[in-house]
SETOR-576812 format. One record per residue: residue number from 1; x, y, z of N, C-alpha, C, O in turn; chain. Coordinates in nm, 4 decimals, always signed. Example, Ala and Ser with C-alpha at 12.3 -4.5 7.8 and 13.67 -1.06 7.14 Angstrom:
PT  pos        nu        nv        nw       cau       cav       caw        cu        cv        cw        ou        ov        ow  unit
PT    1   +1.3190   -0.5690   +0.7800   +1.2300   -0.4500   +0.7800   +1.3200   -0.3300   +0.7800   +1.4236   -0.3319   +0.8465     A
PT    2   +1.2850   -0.2250   +0.7080   +1.3670   -0.1060   +0.7140   +1.2900   +0.0030   +0.7870   +1.3409   +0.1138   +0.8039     A
END
This chain:
PT  pos        nu        nv        nw       cau       cav       caw        cu        cv        cw        ou        ov        ow  unit
PT    1  +11.8548   +7.8381  +17.7792  +11.9382   +7.7208  +17.8171  +12.0487   +7.7114  +17.7111  +12.0264   +7.6600  +17.6015     A
PT    2  +12.1607   +7.7585  +17.7431  +12.2766   +7.7608  +17.6497  +12.3625   +7.6375  +17.6525  +12.4244   +7.5996  +17.5530     A
PT    3  +12.3650   +7.5750  +17.7693  +12.4432   +7.4548  +17.7833  +12.3652   +7.3398  +17.8379  +12.2673   +7.3590  +17.9101     A
PT    4  +12.4067   +7.2207  +17.8049  +12.3305   +7.0996  +17.8430  +12.3301   +7.0872  +17.9941  +12.2315   +7.0377  +18.0486     A
PT    5  +12.4351   +7.1293  +18.0664  +12.4284   +7.1191  +18.2079  +12.3356   +7.2178  +18.2753  +12.3133   +7.2082  +18.3960     A
PT    6  +12.2818   +7.3107  +18.2021  +12.1786   +7.4035  +18.2545  +12.0419   +7.3429  +18.2525  +11.9498   +7.3998  +18.3113     A
PT    7  +12.0234   +7.2291  +18.1872  +11.8942   +7.1613  +18.1776  +11.8499   +7.1140  +18.3128  +11.9258   +7.0475  +18.3835     A
PT    8  +11.7258   +7.1475  +18.3512  +11.6803   +7.0978  +18.4867  +11.6369   +6.9544  +18.4785  +11.5179   +6.9277  +18.4618     A
PT    9  +11.7282   +6.8611  +18.4894  +11.7033   +6.7205  +18.4713  +11.6065   +6.6671  +18.5768  +11.5325   +6.5726  +18.5494     A
PT   10  +11.6054   +6.7244  +18.6944  +11.5095   +6.6756  +18.7923  +11.3668   +6.7042  +18.7599  +11.2768   +6.6478  +18.8221     A
PT   11  +11.3422   +6.7934  +18.6611  +11.2043   +6.8225  +18.6199  +11.1700   +6.7377  +18.4928  +11.0557   +6.7422  +18.4474     A
PT   12  +11.2606   +6.6656  +18.4382  +11.2354   +6.5883  +18.3158  +11.1410   +6.4718  +18.3460  +11.1382   +6.4171  +18.4563     A
PT   13  +11.0610   +6.4352  +18.2391  +10.9769   +6.3161  +18.2526  +10.9725   +6.2445  +18.1204  +11.0164   +6.2984  +18.0188     A
PT   14  +10.9211   +6.1260  +18.1200  +10.9118   +6.0520  +17.9977  +10.7870   +6.0962  +17.9124  +10.6847   +6.1376  +17.9669     A
PT   15  +10.7996   +6.0860  +17.7857  +10.6905   +6.1246  +17.6977  +10.5947   +6.0040  +17.7010  +10.6377   +5.8887  +17.6965     A
PT   16  +10.4631   +6.0340  +17.7090  +10.3622   +5.9250  +17.7111  +10.3279   +5.8808  +17.5710  +10.3527   +5.9539  +17.4752     A
PT   17  +10.2710   +5.7620  +17.5571  +10.2322   +5.7121  +17.4278  +10.1261   +5.8016  +17.3636  +10.1232   +5.8172  +17.2415     A
PT   18  +10.0409   +5.8591  +17.4445   +9.9387   +5.9526  +17.3911  +10.0006   +6.0754  +17.3323   +9.9563   +6.1241  +17.2283     A
PT   19  +10.1060   +6.1283  +17.3992  +10.1776   +6.2464  +17.3461  +10.2546   +6.2127  +17.2162  +10.2596   +6.2944  +17.1243     A
PT   20  +10.3127   +6.0957  +17.2096  +10.3774   +6.0539  +17.0888  +10.2850   +6.0404  +16.9741  +10.3176   +6.0812  +16.8627     A
PT   21  +10.1673   +5.9829  +16.9982  +10.0633   +5.9708  +16.8920  +10.0155   +6.1062  +16.8504   +9.9992   +6.1291  +16.7305     A
PT   22   +9.9916   +6.1985  +16.9415   +9.9465   +6.3349  +16.9070  +10.0513   +6.4071  +16.8229  +10.0178   +6.4768  +16.7271     A
PT   23  +10.1782   +6.3898  +16.8593  +10.2879   +6.4514  +16.7859  +10.2976   +6.3931  +16.6415  +10.3194   +6.4658  +16.5446     A
PT   24  +10.2813   +6.2660  +16.6326  +10.2813   +6.1975  +16.4950  +10.1723   +6.2488  +16.4084  +10.1944   +6.2826  +16.2921     A
PT   25  +10.0507   +6.2554  +16.4653   +9.9375   +6.3103  +16.3870   +9.9590   +6.4507  +16.3421   +9.9304   +6.4856  +16.2276     A
PT   26  +10.0124   +6.5369  +16.4367  +10.0374   +6.6777  +16.4057  +10.1394   +6.6859  +16.2929  +10.1236   +6.7684  +16.2029     A
PT   27  +10.2415   +6.6047  +16.2947  +10.3500   +6.6069  +16.1937  +10.2885   +6.5727  +16.0561  +10.3154   +6.6385  +15.9556     A
PT   28  +10.2042   +6.4663  +16.0561  +10.1462   +6.4150  +15.9312  +10.0519   +6.5255  +15.8782  +10.0498   +6.5491  +15.7574     A
PT   29   +9.9760   +6.5922  +15.9622   +9.8895   +6.6978  +15.9127   +9.9648   +6.8165  +15.8596   +9.9264   +6.8764  +15.7591     A
PT   30  +10.0703   +6.8496  +15.9262  +10.1526   +6.9681  +15.8861  +10.2244   +6.9392  +15.7550  +10.2317   +7.0255  +15.6676     A
PT   31  +10.2768   +6.8191  +15.7415  +10.3572   +6.7874  +15.6181  +10.2689   +6.7355  +15.5067  +10.3078   +6.7429  +15.3902     A
PT   32  +10.1507   +6.6828  +15.5382  +10.0612   +6.6330  +15.4407  +10.0999   +6.4910  +15.3918  +10.0526   +6.4463  +15.2873     A
PT   33  +10.1811   +6.4254  +15.4638  +10.2163   +6.2864  +15.4334  +10.2581   +6.2070  +15.5616  +10.2982   +6.2662  +15.6618     A
PT   34  +10.2478   +6.0780  +15.5551  +10.2835   +5.9954  +15.6679  +10.4325   +5.9759  +15.6803  +10.5060   +5.9708  +15.5817     A
PT   35  +10.4745   +5.9651  +15.8038  +10.6165   +5.9425  +15.8294  +10.6532   +5.7946  +15.7806  +10.5721   +5.7020  +15.7817     A
PT   36  +10.7784   +5.7849  +15.7402  +10.8296   +5.6545  +15.7029  +10.8516   +5.5714  +15.8242  +10.9108   +5.6177  +15.9217     A
PT   37  +10.8042   +5.4458  +15.8209  +10.8222   +5.3605  +15.9348  +10.9627   +5.3119  +15.9326  +11.0122   +5.2748  +15.8262     A
PT   38  +11.0315   +5.3100  +16.0469  +11.1664   +5.2696  +16.0563  +11.1769   +5.1406  +16.1409  +11.0841   +5.1060  +16.2141     A
PT   39  +11.2866   +5.0731  +16.1301  +11.3065   +4.9549  +16.2118  +11.2765   +4.8256  +16.1309  +11.2476   +4.8268  +16.0112     A
PT   40  +11.2857   +4.7191  +16.2041  +11.2556   +4.5922  +16.1457  +11.1094   +4.5699  +16.1076  +11.0213   +4.6012  +16.1876     A
PT   41  +11.0807   +4.5180  +15.9908  +10.9432   +4.4863  +15.9535  +10.8900   +4.3776  +16.0454  +10.9663   +4.3048  +16.1089     A
PT   42  +10.7524   +4.3675  +16.0515  +10.6974   +4.2607  +16.1345  +10.7305   +4.1236  +16.0817  +10.7421   +4.1039  +15.9607     A
PT   43  +10.7462   +4.0260  +16.1743  +10.7830   +3.8932  +16.1398  +10.6591   +3.8235  +16.0787  +10.5448   +3.8602  +16.1062     A
PT   44  +10.6855   +3.7262  +15.9987  +10.5814   +3.6487  +15.9377  +10.5164   +3.5561  +16.0314  +10.5482   +3.5589  +16.1503     A
PT   45  +10.4238   +3.4704  +15.9853  +10.3563   +3.3739  +16.0626  +10.4497   +3.2642  +16.1151  +10.4369   +3.2195  +16.2291     A
PT   46  +10.5450   +3.2215  +16.0288  +10.6341   +3.1215  +16.0633  +10.7575   +3.1800  +16.1309  +10.8527   +3.2188  +16.0632     A
PT   47  +10.7567   +3.1865  +16.2620  +10.8676   +3.2532  +16.3332  +10.9754   +3.1499  +16.3620  +10.9480   +3.0322  +16.3853     A
PT   48  +11.0994   +3.1985  +16.3594  +11.2145   +3.1148  +16.3945  +11.2413   +3.1245  +16.5453  +11.2237   +3.2295  +16.6071     A
PT   49  +11.2833   +3.0144  +16.6001  +11.3165   +3.0119  +16.7418  +11.4682   +3.0173  +16.7588  +11.5394   +2.9449  +16.6892     A
PT   50  +11.5198   +3.1008  +16.8492  +11.6614   +3.1031  +16.8671  +11.7074   +2.9645  +16.9297  +11.6422   +2.9103  +17.0189     A
PT   51  +11.8192   +2.9131  +16.8792  +11.8663   +2.7826  +16.9162  +12.0136   +2.7776  +16.9070  +12.0708   +2.8305  +16.8117     A
PT   52  +12.0783   +2.7165  +17.0014  +12.2231   +2.7072  +16.9957  +12.2620   +2.5578  +16.9760  +12.2082   +2.4679  +17.0405     A
PT   53  +12.3584   +2.5372  +16.8835  +12.3928   +2.3988  +16.8553  +12.5476   +2.3939  +16.8198  +12.6030   +2.4893  +16.7651     A
PT   54  +12.6081   +2.2874  +16.8511  +12.7544   +2.2716  +16.8165  +12.7611   +2.1836  +16.6915  +12.7039   +2.0748  +16.6862     A
PT   55  +12.8309   +2.2333  +16.5939  +12.8498   +2.1587  +16.4637  +12.9978   +2.1369  +16.4418  +13.0832   +2.2104  +16.4916     A
PT   56  +13.0237   +2.0353  +16.3668  +13.1631   +1.9995  +16.3298  +13.2170   +2.1145  +16.2414  +13.1422   +2.1731  +16.1631     A
PT   57  +13.3465   +2.1456  +16.2548  +13.4043   +2.2558  +16.1745  +13.3920   +2.2364  +16.0245  +13.3846   +2.3332  +15.9488     A
PT   58  +13.3899   +2.1094  +15.9815  +13.3718   +2.0856  +15.8345  +13.2371   +2.1213  +15.7884  +13.2197   +2.1686  +15.6761     A
PT   59  +13.1399   +2.1001  +15.8719  +12.9987   +2.1395  +15.8379  +12.9841   +2.2871  +15.8244  +12.9191   +2.3365  +15.7323     A
PT   60  +13.0455   +2.3593  +15.9179  +13.0438   +2.5076  +15.9162  +13.1231   +2.5575  +15.7938  +13.0785   +2.6518  +15.7285     A
PT   61  +13.2369   +2.4988  +15.7609  +13.3154   +2.5405  +15.6451  +13.2362   +2.5146  +15.5172  +13.2360   +2.5976  +15.4263     A
PT   62  +13.1690   +2.3994  +15.5099  +13.0865   +2.3714  +15.3922  +12.9734   +2.4783  +15.3774  +12.9458   +2.5303  +15.2693     A
PT   63  +12.9118   +2.5059  +15.4924  +12.7925   +2.5970  +15.4850  +12.8389   +2.7428  +15.4462  +12.7687   +2.8141  +15.3744     A
PT   64  +12.9559   +2.7820  +15.4951  +13.0077   +2.9145  +15.4611  +13.0450   +2.9193  +15.3126  +13.0210   +3.0190  +15.2444     A
PT   65  +13.1033   +2.8113  +15.2648  +13.1508   +2.8063  +15.1277  +13.0283   +2.8088  +15.0383  +13.0236   +2.8848  +14.9415     A
PT   66  +12.9306   +2.7276  +15.0692  +12.7996   +2.7267  +14.9919  +12.7300   +2.8581  +14.9985  +12.6755   +2.9055  +14.8987     A
PT   67  +12.7308   +2.9192  +15.1164  +12.6612   +3.0435  +15.1349  +12.7296   +3.1537  +15.0471  +12.6598   +3.2382  +14.9911     A
PT   68  +12.8555   +3.1531  +15.0358  +12.9306   +3.2523  +14.9547  +12.9011   +3.2340  +14.8101  +12.8822   +3.3298  +14.7351     A
PT   69  +12.8970   +3.1026  +14.7698  +12.8701   +3.0706  +14.6309  +12.7295   +3.1215  +14.5918  +12.7110   +3.1748  +14.4824     A
PT   70  +12.6326   +3.1050  +14.6807  +12.4909   +3.1321  +14.6531  +12.4543   +3.2762  +14.6942  +12.3448   +3.3228  +14.6627     A
PT   71  +12.5431   +3.3457  +14.7626  +12.5107   +3.4858  +14.8030  +12.4149   +3.4883  +14.9212  +12.3353   +3.5816  +14.9318     A
PT   72  +12.4190   +3.3928  +15.0079  +12.3279   +3.3893  +15.1214  +12.4087   +3.3877  +15.2498  +12.5318   +3.3908  +15.2475     A
PT   73  +12.3380   +3.3828  +15.3618  +12.4042   +3.3678  +15.4916  +12.4217   +3.2210  +15.5202  +12.3398   +3.1388  +15.4792     A
PT   74  +12.5304   +3.1868  +15.5918  +12.5577   +3.0444  +15.6149  +12.4512   +2.9769  +15.7012  +12.4242   +2.8574  +15.6896     A
PT   75  +12.3897   +3.0621  +15.7916  +12.2798   +3.0018  +15.8759  +12.1619   +2.9663  +15.7930  +12.0896   +2.8717  +15.8242     A
PT   76  +12.1399   +3.0419  +15.6849  +12.0243   +3.0114  +15.5947  +12.0546   +2.8802  +15.5245  +11.9656   +2.7977  +15.5038     A
PT   77  +12.1777   +2.8619  +15.4890  +12.2156   +2.7360  +15.4140  +12.1975   +2.6149  +15.5097  +12.1471   +2.5098  +15.4701     A
PT   78  +12.2395   +2.6329  +15.6343  +12.2209   +2.5214  +15.7278  +12.0764   +2.4963  +15.7486  +12.0335   +2.3809  +15.7485     A
PT   79  +11.9986   +2.5998  +15.7667  +11.8509   +2.5889  +15.7854  +11.7824   +2.5178  +15.6689  +11.6969   +2.4315  +15.6888     A
PT   80  +11.8213   +2.5555  +15.5468  +11.7622   +2.4885  +15.4307  +11.8001   +2.3357  +15.4245  +11.7196   +2.2499  +15.3882     A
PT   81  +11.9227   +2.3103  +15.4611  +11.9693   +2.1648  +15.4602  +11.8870   +2.0860  +15.5652  +11.8443   +1.9735  +15.5392     A
PT   82  +11.8664   +2.1446  +15.6798  +11.7901   +2.0767  +15.7837  +11.6444   +2.0587  +15.7431  +11.5872   +1.9518  +15.7645     A
PT   83  +11.5823   +2.1639  +15.6837  +11.4443   +2.1503  +15.6391  +11.4325   +2.0433  +15.5334  +11.3382   +1.9642  +15.5343     A
PT   84  +11.5291   +2.0405  +15.4409  +11.5277   +1.9406  +15.3307  +11.5418   +1.8012  +15.3887  +11.4802   +1.7072  +15.3385     A
PT   85  +11.6193   +1.7862  +15.4904  +11.6412   +1.6529  +15.5525  +11.5125   +1.6053  +15.6254  +11.4865   +1.4854  +15.6355     A
PT   86  +11.4357   +1.6993  +15.6741  +11.3144   +1.6592  +15.7524  +11.1937   +1.6393  +15.6598  +11.0913   +1.5861  +15.7028     A
PT   87  +11.2042   +1.6796  +15.5387  +11.0900   +1.6635  +15.4438  +11.0732   +1.5218  +15.3943  +10.9827   +1.4943  +15.3154     A
END
């Protein structure tokens, strides 16, 4: 198969989870070490819920300024302020 268009796509199928696991184990045995896990790490016990809210532009400007000063994300600053207000 010299060109991609020569591939018999009608004969293609999805790889099963069992095949993926077998390939992973074979690679680990061959290389003698585990593969590095990629992607986002698992979330903690305290999960955040997606939520949409409208805020005054001055609040957002303050949060962005504070976030830049502290080296954080502005949503983190807003979240901390809300948690502090509820305590």
